[in-house]
Each structure stands twice: as C-alpha cells, then as structure tokens.
C-alpha positions in Angstrom: -4.5 16.3 -3.8 -6.8 16.4 -0.6 -5.5 15.5 2.7 -8.0 12.8 2.9 -6.7 11.3 -0.3 -3.1 11.5 0.9 -4.2 9.7 4.2 -6.0 6.9 2.2 -2.9 6.5 0.0 -0.6 6.1 3.0 -3.0 3.8 4.7 -3.2 1.5 1.6 0.5 1.6 1.1 1.0 0.3 4.7 -1.6 -2.4 4.3 0.0 -5.8 3.5 -2.8 -7.1 1.4 -3.3 -4.0 -0.8 -1.3 -4.4 -4.0 0.6 -1.5 -5.6 -1.7 -2.1 -8.6 -4.9 -1.2 -6.6 -3.2 2.1 -5.5 -2.3 2.8 -9.1 -5.8 2.0 -10.3 -7.5 4.2 -7.7 -5.1 7.1 -7.5 -3.1 6.8 -10.8 0.1 6.5 -9.0 2.6 3.9 -10.0 5.0 2.1 -7.6 7.9 4.4 -8.3 5.6 7.5 -7.9 4.2 6.0 -4.6 7.7 5.5 -3.2 8.6 9.2 -4.0 5.2 10.2 -2.4 5.8 8.1 0.8 9.5 9.6 1.0 8.0 13.0 1.0 5.1 12.4 3.4 6.8 10.2 6.0 9.6 10.8 8.4 12.8 9.2 7.3 12.7 6.5 9.8 9.1 5.7 9.0 9.9 5.6 5.3 12.8 3.2 6.0 10.5 0.9 8.0 7.8 1.0 5.2 10.3 0.2 2.5 11.7 -2.7 4.5 8.2 -4.0 5.0 7.0 -3.9 1.5 10.3 -4.9 -0.2 9.9 -8.5 -1.3 6.3 -8.9 0.1 4.4 -10.9 -2.5 1.0 -9.6 -1.6 2.0 -6.1 -2.7 2.4 -7.3 -6.2 -0.6 -8.9 -8.1 1.9 -10.9 -10.2 3.6 -12.5 -7.2 0.4 -13.0 -5.1 -1.0 -16.5 -4.7 -3.9 -16.9 -7.0 -6.1 -18.2 -4.2 -6.1 -14.7 -2.6 -9.2 -13.0 -4.0 -9.6 -10.1 -1.5 -7.5 -7.0 -0.9 -7.8 -7.1 2.8 -7.7 -9.3 5.8 -11.2 -10.7 6.7 -11.1 -9.2 10.2 -9.8 -5.8 9.0 -13.3 -4.1 8.6 -15.2 -5.8 11.4 -16.6 -3.7 14.1 -14.9 -4.4 17.4 
C-alpha cells in the first residue's frame, strides 16, 4: 500500500461524515481491518482519541445515519478559503 493511500485512509477514518462503508468500498478494508490499521499507524494516544471519537458516532455507519444526509462530507469541507 502506498503512503498516499495510507494517508487518505487515515484522513477518511478521522472524518466524522465518512462512513466505514465508504472506506471499505474504496480500499477493501472492513471496520475491524481499519481498526487494526489505525492501531498500527497511529501513536497509542492518537488511536485512543480516534476510537473514542468514532465509537457510537451515527455518521460513521450508513445503517445508523439519518436518511436525510446524502453527502459524505461537510458542505464547507472542500471550499477554498
């Protein structure tokens, strides 16, 4: 796996509105594999922060997500500032 792919996976994993299913579709890595990947890539304290952040977050799972949310990112996320 290339460094740019690793960086993108980590970025997507940290994004609140990017569901685990999107990461699986794009990188063929299910949630448990992603957790192992993040544990290996992040410092222990960063991994713990990430797990705390994504645990129970409804936007990280398509089945739990509000059906009105049709995008995978915040409207202001990709605007040039």
